[in-house]
PDBQT receptor file of N, H, CA, C and O in Angstrom, charges set to zero:
ATOM      1  N   UNK A   1     -21.537 -53.596  25.911  1.00  0.00    +0.000 N 
ATOM      2  CA  UNK A   1     -21.913 -52.195  25.969  1.00  0.00    +0.000 C 
ATOM      3  C   UNK A   1     -22.351 -51.775  24.577  1.00  0.00    +0.000 C 
ATOM      4  O   UNK A   1     -21.646 -52.018  23.597  1.00  0.00    +0.000 OA
ATOM      5  N   UNK A   2     -23.496 -51.152  24.493  1.00  0.00    +0.000 N 
ATOM      6  H   UNK A   2     -24.068 -50.954  25.289  1.00  0.00    +0.000 HD
ATOM      7  CA  UNK A   2     -23.985 -50.637  23.215  1.00  0.00    +0.000 C 
ATOM      8  C   UNK A   2     -24.333 -49.168  23.355  1.00  0.00    +0.000 C 
ATOM      9  O   UNK A   2     -25.087 -48.788  24.251  1.00  0.00    +0.000 OA
ATOM     10  N   UNK A   3     -23.792 -48.346  22.481  1.00  0.00    +0.000 N 
ATOM     11  H   UNK A   3     -23.180 -48.655  21.754  1.00  0.00    +0.000 HD
ATOM     12  CA  UNK A   3     -24.054 -46.903  22.509  1.00  0.00    +0.000 C 
ATOM     13  C   UNK A   3     -25.101 -46.582  21.465  1.00  0.00    +0.000 C 
ATOM     14  O   UNK A   3     -24.851 -46.702  20.265  1.00  0.00    +0.000 OA
ATOM     15  N   UNK A   4     -26.260 -46.179  21.917  1.00  0.00    +0.000 N 
ATOM     16  H   UNK A   4     -26.463 -46.082  22.892  1.00  0.00    +0.000 HD
ATOM     17  CA  UNK A   4     -27.365 -45.879  21.019  1.00  0.00    +0.000 C 
ATOM     18  C   UNK A   4     -27.714 -44.409  21.183  1.00  0.00    +0.000 C 
ATOM     19  O   UNK A   4     -28.029 -43.959  22.285  1.00  0.00    +0.000 OA
ATOM     20  N   UNK A   5     -27.658 -43.663  20.087  1.00  0.00    +0.000 N 
ATOM     21  H   UNK A   5     -27.402 -44.028  19.192  1.00  0.00    +0.000 HD
ATOM     22  CA  UNK A   5     -28.029 -42.251  20.145  1.00  0.00    +0.000 C 
ATOM     23  C   UNK A   5     -28.615 -41.825  18.806  1.00  0.00    +0.000 C 
ATOM     24  O   UNK A   5     -28.242 -42.345  17.754  1.00  0.00    +0.000 OA
ATOM     25  N   UNK A   6     -29.530 -40.879  18.863  1.00  0.00    +0.000 N 
ATOM     26  H   UNK A   6     -29.833 -40.456  19.718  1.00  0.00    +0.000 HD
ATOM     27  CA  UNK A   6     -30.262 -40.474  17.666  1.00  0.00    +0.000 C 
ATOM     28  C   UNK A   6     -29.360 -39.880  16.602  1.00  0.00    +0.000 C 
ATOM     29  O   UNK A   6     -29.694 -39.944  15.419  1.00  0.00    +0.000 OA
ATOM     30  N   UNK A   7     -28.230 -39.305  16.980  1.00  0.00    +0.000 N 
ATOM     31  H   UNK A   7     -27.959 -39.253  17.941  1.00  0.00    +0.000 HD
ATOM     32  CA  UNK A   7     -27.317 -38.687  16.033  1.00  0.00    +0.000 C 
ATOM     33  C   UNK A   7     -26.372 -39.659  15.346  1.00  0.00    +0.000 C 
ATOM     34  O   UNK A   7     -25.478 -39.238  14.612  1.00  0.00    +0.000 OA
ATOM     35  N   UNK A   8     -26.556 -40.945  15.573  1.00  0.00    +0.000 N 
ATOM     36  H   UNK A   8     -27.282 -41.287  16.169  1.00  0.00    +0.000 HD
ATOM     37  CA  UNK A   8     -25.711 -41.969  14.938  1.00  0.00    +0.000 C 
ATOM     38  C   UNK A   8     -25.652 -41.745  13.432  1.00  0.00    +0.000 C 
ATOM     39  O   UNK A   8     -26.678 -41.518  12.793  1.00  0.00    +0.000 OA
ATOM     40  N   UNK A   9     -24.461 -41.810  12.875  1.00  0.00    +0.000 N 
ATOM     41  H   UNK A   9     -23.627 -41.995  13.394  1.00  0.00    +0.000 HD
ATOM     42  CA  UNK A   9     -24.282 -41.690  11.420  1.00  0.00    +0.000 C 
ATOM     43  C   UNK A   9     -24.853 -42.944  10.756  1.00  0.00    +0.000 C 
ATOM     44  O   UNK A   9     -24.414 -44.057  11.045  1.00  0.00    +0.000 OA
ATOM     45  N   UNK A  10     -25.824 -42.761   9.874  1.00  0.00    +0.000 N 
ATOM     46  H   UNK A  10     -26.180 -41.857   9.639  1.00  0.00    +0.000 HD
ATOM     47  CA  UNK A  10     -26.473 -43.902   9.235  1.00  0.00    +0.000 C 
ATOM     48  C   UNK A  10     -25.493 -44.779   8.466  1.00  0.00    +0.000 C 
ATOM     49  O   UNK A  10     -25.641 -46.001   8.457  1.00  0.00    +0.000 OA
ATOM     50  N   UNK A  11     -24.514 -44.191   7.832  1.00  0.00    +0.000 N 
ATOM     51  H   UNK A  11     -24.394 -43.199   7.840  1.00  0.00    +0.000 HD
ATOM     52  CA  UNK A  11     -23.559 -44.976   7.038  1.00  0.00    +0.000 C 
ATOM     53  C   UNK A  11     -22.604 -45.795   7.904  1.00  0.00    +0.000 C 
ATOM     54  O   UNK A  11     -21.853 -46.615   7.377  1.00  0.00    +0.000 OA
ATOM     55  N   UNK A  12     -22.617 -45.589   9.220  1.00  0.00    +0.000 N 
ATOM     56  H   UNK A  12     -23.228 -44.923   9.648  1.00  0.00    +0.000 HD
ATOM     57  CA  UNK A  12     -21.754 -46.355  10.123  1.00  0.00    +0.000 C 
ATOM     58  C   UNK A  12     -22.490 -47.520  10.782  1.00  0.00    +0.000 C 
ATOM     59  O   UNK A  12     -21.889 -48.286  11.536  1.00  0.00    +0.000 OA
ATOM     60  N   UNK A  13     -23.774 -47.654  10.504  1.00  0.00    +0.000 N 
ATOM     61  H   UNK A  13     -24.262 -47.031   9.892  1.00  0.00    +0.000 HD
ATOM     62  CA  UNK A  13     -24.539 -48.766  11.068  1.00  0.00    +0.000 C 
ATOM     63  C   UNK A  13     -24.147 -50.069  10.380  1.00  0.00    +0.000 C 
ATOM     64  O   UNK A  13     -23.822 -50.054   9.192  1.00  0.00    +0.000 OA
ATOM     65  N   UNK A  14     -24.168 -51.202  11.096  1.00  0.00    +0.000 N 
ATOM     66  H   UNK A  14     -24.432 -51.214  12.060  1.00  0.00    +0.000 HD
ATOM     67  CA  UNK A  14     -23.816 -52.475  10.470  1.00  0.00    +0.000 C 
ATOM     68  C   UNK A  14     -24.821 -52.911   9.407  1.00  0.00    +0.000 C 
ATOM     69  O   UNK A  14     -24.462 -53.662   8.500  1.00  0.00    +0.000 OA
ATOM     70  N   UNK A  15     -26.055 -52.462   9.497  1.00  0.00    +0.000 N 
ATOM     71  H   UNK A  15     -26.346 -51.852  10.234  1.00  0.00    +0.000 HD
ATOM     72  CA  UNK A  15     -27.091 -52.708   8.490  1.00  0.00    +0.000 C 
ATOM     73  C   UNK A  15     -28.208 -51.703   8.726  1.00  0.00    +0.000 C 
ATOM     74  O   UNK A  15     -28.302 -51.108   9.799  1.00  0.00    +0.000 OA
ATOM     75  N   UNK A  16     -29.047 -51.520   7.728  1.00  0.00    +0.000 N 
ATOM     76  H   UNK A  16     -28.971 -52.004   6.856  1.00  0.00    +0.000 HD
ATOM     77  CA  UNK A  16     -30.153 -50.565   7.835  1.00  0.00    +0.000 C 
ATOM     78  C   UNK A  16     -31.437 -51.196   7.334  1.00  0.00    +0.000 C 
ATOM     79  O   UNK A  16     -31.459 -51.777   6.250  1.00  0.00    +0.000 OA
ATOM     80  N   UNK A  17     -32.514 -51.089   8.113  1.00  0.00    +0.000 N 
ATOM     81  H   UNK A  17     -32.497 -50.617   8.994  1.00  0.00    +0.000 HD
ATOM     82  CA  UNK A  17     -33.794 -51.569   7.603  1.00  0.00    +0.000 C 
ATOM     83  C   UNK A  17     -34.276 -50.642   6.490  1.00  0.00    +0.000 C 
ATOM     84  O   UNK A  17     -33.892 -49.473   6.457  1.00  0.00    +0.000 OA
ATOM     85  N   UNK A  18     -35.099 -51.136   5.591  1.00  0.00    +0.000 N 
ATOM     86  H   UNK A  18     -35.411 -52.086   5.618  1.00  0.00    +0.000 HD
ATOM     87  CA  UNK A  18     -35.556 -50.300   4.472  1.00  0.00    +0.000 C 
ATOM     88  C   UNK A  18     -36.354 -49.075   4.925  1.00  0.00    +0.000 C 
ATOM     89  O   UNK A  18     -36.380 -48.065   4.222  1.00  0.00    +0.000 OA
ATOM     90  N   UNK A  19     -36.995 -49.151   6.076  1.00  0.00    +0.000 N 
ATOM     91  H   UNK A  19     -36.973 -49.971   6.647  1.00  0.00    +0.000 HD
ATOM     92  CA  UNK A  19     -37.805 -48.030   6.560  1.00  0.00    +0.000 C 
ATOM     93  C   UNK A  19     -37.096 -47.215   7.644  1.00  0.00    +0.000 C 
ATOM     94  O   UNK A  19     -37.747 -46.545   8.445  1.00  0.00    +0.000 OA
ATOM     95  N   UNK A  20     -35.766 -47.274   7.669  1.00  0.00    +0.000 N 
ATOM     96  H   UNK A  20     -35.236 -47.819   7.018  1.00  0.00    +0.000 HD
ATOM     97  CA  UNK A  20     -35.005 -46.546   8.685  1.00  0.00    +0.000 C 
ATOM     98  C   UNK A  20     -35.364 -45.069   8.663  1.00  0.00    +0.000 C 
ATOM     99  O   UNK A  20     -35.368 -44.437   7.607  1.00  0.00    +0.000 OA
ATOM    100  N   UNK A  21     -35.667 -44.521   9.840  1.00  0.00    +0.000 N 
ATOM    101  H   UNK A  21     -35.664 -45.035  10.699  1.00  0.00    +0.000 HD
ATOM    102  CA  UNK A  21     -35.850 -43.075   9.969  1.00  0.00    +0.000 C 
ATOM    103  C   UNK A  21     -34.449 -42.480   9.896  1.00  0.00    +0.000 C 
ATOM    104  O   UNK A  21     -33.616 -42.746  10.762  1.00  0.00    +0.000 OA
ATOM    105  N   UNK A  22     -34.192 -41.700   8.898  1.00  0.00    +0.000 N 
ATOM    106  H   UNK A  22     -34.869 -41.484   8.194  1.00  0.00    +0.000 HD
ATOM    107  CA  UNK A  22     -32.861 -41.156   8.654  1.00  0.00    +0.000 C 
ATOM    108  C   UNK A  22     -32.487 -40.088   9.677  1.00  0.00    +0.000 C 
ATOM    109  O   UNK A  22     -33.336 -39.359  10.191  1.00  0.00    +0.000 OA
ATOM    110  N   UNK A  23     -31.205 -40.024   9.950  1.00  0.00    +0.000 N 
ATOM    111  H   UNK A  23     -30.516 -40.616   9.533  1.00  0.00    +0.000 HD
ATOM    112  CA  UNK A  23     -30.664 -39.057  10.895  1.00  0.00    +0.000 C 
ATOM    113  C   UNK A  23     -31.119 -37.640  10.558  1.00  0.00    +0.000 C 
ATOM    114  O   UNK A  23     -31.460 -36.865  11.452  1.00  0.00    +0.000 OA
ATOM    115  N   UNK A  24     -31.124 -37.308   9.292  1.00  0.00    +0.000 N 
ATOM    116  H   UNK A  24     -30.847 -37.937   8.566  1.00  0.00    +0.000 HD
ATOM    117  CA  UNK A  24     -31.495 -35.963   8.860  1.00  0.00    +0.000 C 
ATOM    118  C   UNK A  24     -32.937 -35.602   9.226  1.00  0.00    +0.000 C 
ATOM    119  O   UNK A  24     -33.275 -34.426   9.362  1.00  0.00    +0.000 OA
ATOM    120  N   UNK A  25     -33.776 -36.617   9.384  1.00  0.00    +0.000 N 
ATOM    121  H   UNK A  25     -33.502 -37.573   9.274  1.00  0.00    +0.000 HD
ATOM    122  CA  UNK A  25     -35.174 -36.370   9.719  1.00  0.00    +0.000 C 
ATOM    123  C   UNK A  25     -35.358 -35.945  11.173  1.00  0.00    +0.000 C 
ATOM    124  O   UNK A  25     -36.375 -35.338  11.509  1.00  0.00    +0.000 OA
ATOM    125  N   UNK A  26     -34.395 -36.253  12.040  1.00  0.00    +0.000 N 
ATOM    126  H   UNK A  26     -33.569 -36.746  11.768  1.00  0.00    +0.000 HD
ATOM    127  CA  UNK A  26     -34.546 -35.944  13.465  1.00  0.00    +0.000 C 
ATOM    128  C   UNK A  26     -33.413 -35.094  14.036  1.00  0.00    +0.000 C 
ATOM    129  O   UNK A  26     -33.514 -34.616  15.165  1.00  0.00    +0.000 OA
ATOM    130  N   UNK A  27     -32.349 -34.902  13.283  1.00  0.00    +0.000 N 
ATOM    131  H   UNK A  27     -32.266 -35.291  12.365  1.00  0.00    +0.000 HD
ATOM    132  CA  UNK A  27     -31.153 -34.263  13.844  1.00  0.00    +0.000 C 
ATOM    133  C   UNK A  27     -31.335 -32.803  14.221  1.00  0.00    +0.000 C 
ATOM    134  O   UNK A  27     -30.598 -32.302  15.071  1.00  0.00    +0.000 OA
ATOM    135  N   UNK A  28     -32.263 -32.122  13.637  1.00  0.00    +0.000 N 
ATOM    136  H   UNK A  28     -32.861 -32.529  12.947  1.00  0.00    +0.000 HD
ATOM    137  CA  UNK A  28     -32.445 -30.701  13.942  1.00  0.00    +0.000 C 
ATOM    138  C   UNK A  28     -33.587 -30.448  14.918  1.00  0.00    +0.000 C 
ATOM    139  O   UNK A  28     -33.993 -29.305  15.127  1.00  0.00    +0.000 OA
ATOM    140  N   UNK A  29     -34.107 -31.527  15.520  1.00  0.00    +0.000 N 
ATOM    141  H   UNK A  29     -33.777 -32.456  15.350  1.00  0.00    +0.000 HD
ATOM    142  CA  UNK A  29     -35.195 -31.339  16.459  1.00  0.00    +0.000 C 
ATOM    143  C   UNK A  29     -34.671 -30.630  17.708  1.00  0.00    +0.000 C 
ATOM    144  O   UNK A  29     -33.659 -31.048  18.271  1.00  0.00    +0.000 OA
ATOM    145  N   UNK A  30     -35.342 -29.566  18.150  1.00  0.00    +0.000 N 
ATOM    146  H   UNK A  30     -36.164 -29.226  17.692  1.00  0.00    +0.000 HD
ATOM    147  CA  UNK A  30     -34.845 -28.795  19.300  1.00  0.00    +0.000 C 
ATOM    148  C   UNK A  30     -35.013 -29.544  20.625  1.00  0.00    +0.000 C 
ATOM    149  O   UNK A  30     -35.880 -30.407  20.764  1.00  0.00    +0.000 OA
ATOM    150  N   UNK A  31     -34.188 -29.202  21.563  1.00  0.00    +0.000 N 
ATOM    151  H   UNK A  31     -33.484 -28.501  21.450  1.00  0.00    +0.000 HD
ATOM    152  CA  UNK A  31     -34.283 -29.769  22.911  1.00  0.00    +0.000 C 
ATOM    153  C   UNK A  31     -34.692 -28.664  23.882  1.00  0.00    +0.000 C 
ATOM    154  O   UNK A  31     -34.001 -28.404  24.866  1.00  0.00    +0.000 OA
ATOM    155  N   UNK A  32     -35.811 -28.025  23.597  1.00  0.00    +0.000 N 
ATOM    156  H   UNK A  32     -36.373 -28.236  22.797  1.00  0.00    +0.000 HD
ATOM    157  CA  UNK A  32     -36.245 -26.874  24.381  1.00  0.00    +0.000 C 
ATOM    158  C   UNK A  32     -37.461 -27.149  25.264  1.00  0.00    +0.000 C 
ATOM    159  O   UNK A  32     -38.031 -26.220  25.836  1.00  0.00    +0.000 OA
ATOM    160  N   UNK A  33     -37.855 -28.393  25.377  1.00  0.00    +0.000 N 
ATOM    161  H   UNK A  33     -37.391 -29.148  24.912  1.00  0.00    +0.000 HD
ATOM    162  CA  UNK A  33     -38.970 -28.809  26.220  1.00  0.00    +0.000 C 
ATOM    163  C   UNK A  33     -40.316 -28.253  25.770  1.00  0.00    +0.000 C 
ATOM    164  O   UNK A  33     -41.267 -28.231  26.552  1.00  0.00    +0.000 OA
ATOM    165  N   UNK A  34     -40.407 -27.809  24.534  1.00  0.00    +0.000 N 
ATOM    166  H   UNK A  34     -39.635 -27.827  23.899  1.00  0.00    +0.000 HD
ATOM    167  CA  UNK A  34     -41.675 -27.357  23.976  1.00  0.00    +0.000 C 
ATOM    168  C   UNK A  34     -42.530 -28.600  23.671  1.00  0.00    +0.000 C 
ATOM    169  O   UNK A  34     -41.988 -29.694  23.513  1.00  0.00    +0.000 OA
ATOM    170  N   UNK A  35     -43.841 -28.441  23.588  1.00  0.00    +0.000 N 
ATOM    171  H   UNK A  35     -44.281 -27.553  23.717  1.00  0.00    +0.000 HD
ATOM    172  CA  UNK A  35     -44.685 -29.587  23.224  1.00  0.00    +0.000 C 
ATOM    173  C   UNK A  35     -44.229 -30.192  21.898  1.00  0.00    +0.000 C 
ATOM    174  O   UNK A  35     -43.808 -29.480  20.986  1.00  0.00    +0.000 OA
ATOM    175  N   UNK A  36     -44.321 -31.498  21.811  1.00  0.00    +0.000 N 
ATOM    176  H   UNK A  36     -44.663 -32.076  22.552  1.00  0.00    +0.000 HD
ATOM    177  CA  UNK A  36     -43.852 -32.218  20.629  1.00  0.00    +0.000 C 
ATOM    178  C   UNK A  36     -45.055 -32.668  19.799  1.00  0.00    +0.000 C 
ATOM    179  O   UNK A  36     -46.049 -33.150  20.342  1.00  0.00    +0.000 OA
ATOM    180  N   UNK A  37     -44.956 -32.510  18.508  1.00  0.00    +0.000 N 
ATOM    181  H   UNK A  37     -44.149 -32.118  18.067  1.00  0.00    +0.000 HD
ATOM    182  CA  UNK A  37     -46.053 -32.940  17.626  1.00  0.00    +0.000 C 
ATOM    183  C   UNK A  37     -46.059 -34.463  17.540  1.00  0.00    +0.000 C 
ATOM    184  O   UNK A  37     -45.043 -35.115  17.783  1.00  0.00    +0.000 OA
ATOM    185  N   UNK A  38     -47.205 -35.013  17.194  1.00  0.00    +0.000 N 
ATOM    186  H   UNK A  38     -48.030 -34.483  16.996  1.00  0.00    +0.000 HD
ATOM    187  CA  UNK A  38     -47.326 -36.467  17.053  1.00  0.00    +0.000 C 
ATOM    188  C   UNK A  38     -46.350 -36.990  15.999  1.00  0.00    +0.000 C 
ATOM    189  O   UNK A  38     -45.724 -38.029  16.205  1.00  0.00    +0.000 OA
ATOM    190  N   UNK A  39     -46.213 -36.288  14.879  1.00  0.00    +0.000 N 
ATOM    191  H   UNK A  39     -46.721 -35.444  14.712  1.00  0.00    +0.000 HD
ATOM    192  CA  UNK A  39     -45.307 -36.720  13.814  1.00  0.00    +0.000 C 
ATOM    193  C   UNK A  39     -43.858 -36.770  14.308  1.00  0.00    +0.000 C 
ATOM    194  O   UNK A  39     -43.160 -37.759  14.081  1.00  0.00    +0.000 OA
ATOM    195  N   UNK A  40     -43.410 -35.727  14.972  1.00  0.00    +0.000 N 
ATOM    196  H   UNK A  40     -43.976 -34.924  15.157  1.00  0.00    +0.000 HD
ATOM    197  CA  UNK A  40     -42.032 -35.722  15.486  1.00  0.00    +0.000 C 
ATOM    198  C   UNK A  40     -41.834 -36.788  16.551  1.00  0.00    +0.000 C 
ATOM    199  O   UNK A  40     -40.783 -37.428  16.600  1.00  0.00    +0.000 OA
ATOM    200  N   UNK A  41     -42.828 -36.983  17.400  1.00  0.00    +0.000 N 
ATOM    201  H   UNK A  41     -43.682 -36.463  17.360  1.00  0.00    +0.000 HD
ATOM    202  CA  UNK A  41     -42.732 -38.024  18.421  1.00  0.00    +0.000 C 
ATOM    203  C   UNK A  41     -42.577 -39.392  17.774  1.00  0.00    +0.000 C 
ATOM    204  O   UNK A  41     -41.764 -40.204  18.215  1.00  0.00    +0.000 OA
ATOM    205  N   UNK A  42     -43.351 -39.646  16.736  1.00  0.00    +0.000 N 
ATOM    206  H   UNK A  42     -44.012 -38.986  16.378  1.00  0.00    +0.000 HD
ATOM    207  CA  UNK A  42     -43.256 -40.931  16.041  1.00  0.00    +0.000 C 
ATOM    208  C   UNK A  42     -41.903 -41.114  15.366  1.00  0.00    +0.000 C 
ATOM    209  O   UNK A  42     -41.333 -42.204  15.412  1.00  0.00    +0.000 OA
ATOM    210  N   UNK A  43     -41.381 -40.061  14.737  1.00  0.00    +0.000 N 
ATOM    211  H   UNK A  43     -41.844 -39.175  14.699  1.00  0.00    +0.000 HD
ATOM    212  CA  UNK A  43     -40.059 -40.158  14.094  1.00  0.00    +0.000 C 
ATOM    213  C   UNK A  43     -38.968 -40.429  15.125  1.00  0.00    +0.000 C 
ATOM    214  O   UNK A  43     -38.135 -41.314  14.927  1.00  0.00    +0.000 OA
ATOM    215  N   UNK A  44     -38.967 -39.683  16.214  1.00  0.00    +0.000 N 
ATOM    216  H   UNK A  44     -39.644 -38.965  16.375  1.00  0.00    +0.000 HD
ATOM    217  CA  UNK A  44     -37.932 -39.830  17.236  1.00  0.00    +0.000 C 
ATOM    218  C   UNK A  44     -37.984 -41.205  17.897  1.00  0.00    +0.000 C 
ATOM    219  O   UNK A  44     -36.951 -41.853  18.067  1.00  0.00    +0.000 OA
ATOM    220  N   UNK A  45     -39.178 -41.647  18.268  1.00  0.00    +0.000 N 
ATOM    221  H   UNK A  45     -40.017 -41.120  18.130  1.00  0.00    +0.000 HD
ATOM    222  CA  UNK A  45     -39.271 -42.941  18.941  1.00  0.00    +0.000 C 
ATOM    223  C   UNK A  45     -38.978 -44.095  17.994  1.00  0.00    +0.000 C 
ATOM    224  O   UNK A  45     -38.351 -45.078  18.390  1.00  0.00    +0.000 OA
ATOM    225  N   UNK A  46     -39.425 -43.985  16.744  1.00  0.00    +0.000 N 
ATOM    226  H   UNK A  46     -39.933 -43.186  16.423  1.00  0.00    +0.000 HD
ATOM    227  CA  UNK A  46     -39.148 -45.063  15.791  1.00  0.00    +0.000 C 
ATOM    228  C   UNK A  46     -37.660 -45.187  15.524  1.00  0.00    +0.000 C 
ATOM    229  O   UNK A  46     -37.130 -46.297  15.476  1.00  0.00    +0.000 OA
ATOM    230  N   UNK A  47     -36.976 -44.060  15.348  1.00  0.00    +0.000 N 
ATOM    231  H   UNK A  47     -37.407 -43.158  15.387  1.00  0.00    +0.000 HD
ATOM    232  CA  UNK A  47     -35.525 -44.117  15.127  1.00  0.00    +0.000 C 
ATOM    233  C   UNK A  47     -34.826 -44.722  16.347  1.00  0.00    +0.000 C 
ATOM    234  O   UNK A  47     -33.936 -45.559  16.203  1.00  0.00    +0.000 OA
ATOM    235  N   UNK A  48     -35.225 -44.302  17.527  1.00  0.00    +0.000 N 
ATOM    236  H   UNK A  48     -35.948 -43.622  17.644  1.00  0.00    +0.000 HD
ATOM    237  CA  UNK A  48     -34.631 -44.867  18.740  1.00  0.00    +0.000 C 
ATOM    238  C   UNK A  48     -34.818 -46.368  18.833  1.00  0.00    +0.000 C 
ATOM    239  O   UNK A  48     -33.885 -47.092  19.180  1.00  0.00    +0.000 OA
ATOM    240  N   UNK A  49     -36.014 -46.841  18.526  1.00  0.00    +0.000 N 
ATOM    241  H   UNK A  49     -36.772 -46.253  18.243  1.00  0.00    +0.000 HD
ATOM    242  CA  UNK A  49     -36.280 -48.278  18.545  1.00  0.00    +0.000 C 
ATOM    243  C   UNK A  49     -35.479 -49.007  17.471  1.00  0.00    +0.000 C 
ATOM    244  O   UNK A  49     -34.937 -50.084  17.719  1.00  0.00    +0.000 OA
ATOM    245  N   UNK A  50     -35.407 -48.424  16.292  1.00  0.00    +0.000 N 
ATOM    246  H   UNK A  50     -35.848 -47.549  16.091  1.00  0.00    +0.000 HD
ATOM    247  CA  UNK A  50     -34.655 -49.061  15.202  1.00  0.00    +0.000 C 
ATOM    248  C   UNK A  50     -33.181 -49.161  15.547  1.00  0.00    +0.000 C 
ATOM    249  O   UNK A  50     -32.575 -50.217  15.365  1.00  0.00    +0.000 OA
ATOM    250  N   UNK A  51     -32.594 -48.080  16.040  1.00  0.00    +0.000 N 
ATOM    251  H   UNK A  51     -33.086 -47.223  16.188  1.00  0.00    +0.000 HD
ATOM    252  CA  UNK A  51     -31.168 -48.101  16.378  1.00  0.00    +0.000 C 
ATOM    253  C   UNK A  51     -30.886 -49.093  17.499  1.00  0.00    +0.000 C 
ATOM    254  O   UNK A  51     -29.878 -49.800  17.469  1.00  0.00    +0.000 OA
ATOM    255  N   UNK A  52     -31.769 -49.145  18.479  1.00  0.00    +0.000 N 
ATOM    256  H   UNK A  52     -32.587 -48.572  18.503  1.00  0.00    +0.000 HD
ATOM    257  CA  UNK A  52     -31.588 -50.097  19.575  1.00  0.00    +0.000 C 
ATOM    258  C   UNK A  52     -31.583 -51.519  19.038  1.00  0.00    +0.000 C 
ATOM    259  O   UNK A  52     -30.723 -52.317  19.410  1.00  0.00    +0.000 OA
ATOM    260  N   UNK A  53     -32.524 -51.841  18.176  1.00  0.00    +0.000 N 
ATOM    261  H   UNK A  53     -33.222 -51.193  17.873  1.00  0.00    +0.000 HD
ATOM    262  CA  UNK A  53     -32.595 -53.189  17.612  1.00  0.00    +0.000 C 
ATOM    263  C   UNK A  53     -31.342 -53.522  16.803  1.00  0.00    +0.000 C 
ATOM    264  O   UNK A  53     -30.806 -54.624  16.920  1.00  0.00    +0.000 OA
ATOM    265  N   UNK A  54     -30.877 -52.592  15.992  1.00  0.00    +0.000 N 
ATOM    266  H   UNK A  54     -31.313 -51.697  15.896  1.00  0.00    +0.000 HD
ATOM    267  CA  UNK A  54     -29.688 -52.819  15.163  1.00  0.00    +0.000 C 
ATOM    268  C   UNK A  54     -28.467 -53.069  16.037  1.00  0.00    +0.000 C 
ATOM    269  O   UNK A  54     -27.731 -54.030  15.812  1.00  0.00    +0.000 OA
ATOM    270  N   UNK A  55     -28.245 -52.219  17.027  1.00  0.00    +0.000 N 
ATOM    271  H   UNK A  55     -28.843 -51.438  17.210  1.00  0.00    +0.000 HD
ATOM    272  CA  UNK A  55     -27.060 -52.342  17.892  1.00  0.00    +0.000 C 
ATOM    273  C   UNK A  55     -27.125 -53.606  18.742  1.00  0.00    +0.000 C 
ATOM    274  O   UNK A  55     -26.124 -54.310  18.873  1.00  0.00    +0.000 OA
ATOM    275  N   UNK A  56     -28.281 -53.904  19.318  1.00  0.00    +0.000 N 
ATOM    276  H   UNK A  56     -29.094 -53.332  19.212  1.00  0.00    +0.000 HD
ATOM    277  CA  UNK A  56     -28.412 -55.110  20.135  1.00  0.00    +0.000 C 
ATOM    278  C   UNK A  56     -28.211 -56.355  19.277  1.00  0.00    +0.000 C 
ATOM    279  O   UNK A  56     -27.489 -57.269  19.675  1.00  0.00    +0.000 OA
ATOM    280  N   UNK A  57     -28.839 -56.401  18.107  1.00  0.00    +0.000 N 
ATOM    281  H   UNK A  57     -29.426 -55.659  17.783  1.00  0.00    +0.000 HD
ATOM    282  CA  UNK A  57     -28.669 -57.563  17.230  1.00  0.00    +0.000 C 
ATOM    283  C   UNK A  57     -27.212 -57.777  16.843  1.00  0.00    +0.000 C 
ATOM    284  O   UNK A  57     -26.741 -58.914  16.811  1.00  0.00    +0.000 OA
ATOM    285  N   UNK A  58     -26.505 -56.711  16.552  1.00  0.00    +0.000 N 
ATOM    286  H   UNK A  58     -26.887 -55.788  16.578  1.00  0.00    +0.000 HD
ATOM    287  CA  UNK A  58     -25.130 -56.836  16.049  1.00  0.00    +0.000 C 
ATOM    288  C   UNK A  58     -24.097 -57.035  17.154  1.00  0.00    +0.000 C 
ATOM    289  O   UNK A  58     -23.209 -57.879  17.029  1.00  0.00    +0.000 OA
ATOM    290  N   UNK A  59     -24.207 -56.270  18.226  1.00  0.00    +0.000 N 
ATOM    291  H   UNK A  59     -24.928 -55.584  18.327  1.00  0.00    +0.000 HD
ATOM    292  CA  UNK A  59     -23.131 -56.252  19.224  1.00  0.00    +0.000 C 
ATOM    293  C   UNK A  59     -23.489 -56.893  20.558  1.00  0.00    +0.000 C 
ATOM    294  O   UNK A  59     -22.596 -57.182  21.354  1.00  0.00    +0.000 OA
ATOM    295  N   UNK A  60     -24.761 -57.121  20.819  1.00  0.00    +0.000 N 
ATOM    296  H   UNK A  60     -25.486 -56.886  20.172  1.00  0.00    +0.000 HD
ATOM    297  CA  UNK A  60     -25.166 -57.643  22.119  1.00  0.00    +0.000 C 
ATOM    298  C   UNK A  60     -26.066 -58.855  21.975  1.00  0.00    +0.000 C 
ATOM    299  O   UNK A  60     -26.886 -59.119  22.854  1.00  0.00    +0.000 OA
ATOM    300  N   UNK A  61     -25.931 -59.586  20.903  1.00  0.00    +0.000 N 
ATOM    301  H   UNK A  61     -25.264 -59.371  20.189  1.00  0.00    +0.000 HD
ATOM    302  CA  UNK A  61     -26.821 -60.723  20.640  1.00  0.00    +0.000 C 
ATOM    303  C   UNK A  61     -26.740 -61.789  21.733  1.00  0.00    +0.000 C 
ATOM    304  O   UNK A  61     -27.700 -62.539  21.910  1.00  0.00    +0.000 OA
ATOM    305  N   UNK A  62     -25.652 -61.883  22.457  1.00  0.00    +0.000 N 
ATOM    306  H   UNK A  62     -24.873 -61.274  22.313  1.00  0.00    +0.000 HD
ATOM    307  CA  UNK A  62     -25.497 -62.872  23.515  1.00  0.00    +0.000 C 
ATOM    308  C   UNK A  62     -26.432 -62.615  24.699  1.00  0.00    +0.000 C 
ATOM    309  O   UNK A  62     -26.609 -63.491  25.546  1.00  0.00    +0.000 OA
ATOM    310  N   UNK A  63     -27.029 -61.429  24.763  1.00  0.00    +0.000 N 
ATOM    311  H   UNK A  63     -26.886 -60.718  24.075  1.00  0.00    +0.000 HD
ATOM    312  CA  UNK A  63     -27.949 -61.123  25.859  1.00  0.00    +0.000 C 
ATOM    313  C   UNK A  63     -29.206 -61.994  25.791  1.00  0.00    +0.000 C 
ATOM    314  O   UNK A  63     -29.864 -62.213  26.808  1.00  0.00    +0.000 OA
ATOM    315  N   UNK A  64     -29.534 -62.482  24.614  1.00  0.00    +0.000 N 
ATOM    316  H   UNK A  64     -28.999 -62.304  23.788  1.00  0.00    +0.000 HD
ATOM    317  CA  UNK A  64     -30.709 -63.328  24.452  1.00  0.00    +0.000 C 
ATOM    318  C   UNK A  64     -30.475 -64.763  24.852  1.00  0.00    +0.000 C 
ATOM    319  O   UNK A  64     -31.428 -65.540  24.914  1.00  0.00    +0.000 OA
ATOM    320  N   UNK A  65     -29.241 -65.145  25.126  1.00  0.00    +0.000 N 
ATOM    321  H   UNK A  65     -28.467 -64.513  25.076  1.00  0.00    +0.000 HD
ATOM    322  CA  UNK A  65     -28.904 -66.531  25.469  1.00  0.00    +0.000 C 
ATOM    323  C   UNK A  65     -29.318 -66.882  26.886  1.00  0.00    +0.000 C 
ATOM    324  O   UNK A  65     -29.106 -68.011  27.330  1.00  0.00    +0.000 OA
TER     325      UNK A  65
C-alpha cells in the first residue's frame, strides 16, 4: 500500500529528485473547480508523478517483479 498525496511533507520523503516540485508550490491551490492555468496544471501533475515514483520505488518495488 502506498499513500500518495500532494500535501506530502517533503522532508518526510525517502529521497527527493533535484527538480522536485515543492509542496509550497501547490499546497494553496484551490479546489473550486475553476479553470486551471497551464502552469498550475504542470506543477500539480509533475508533483503527483514525482511522488508516485518516489513512493513506488521505495515501498512498492516488488510490484515490478
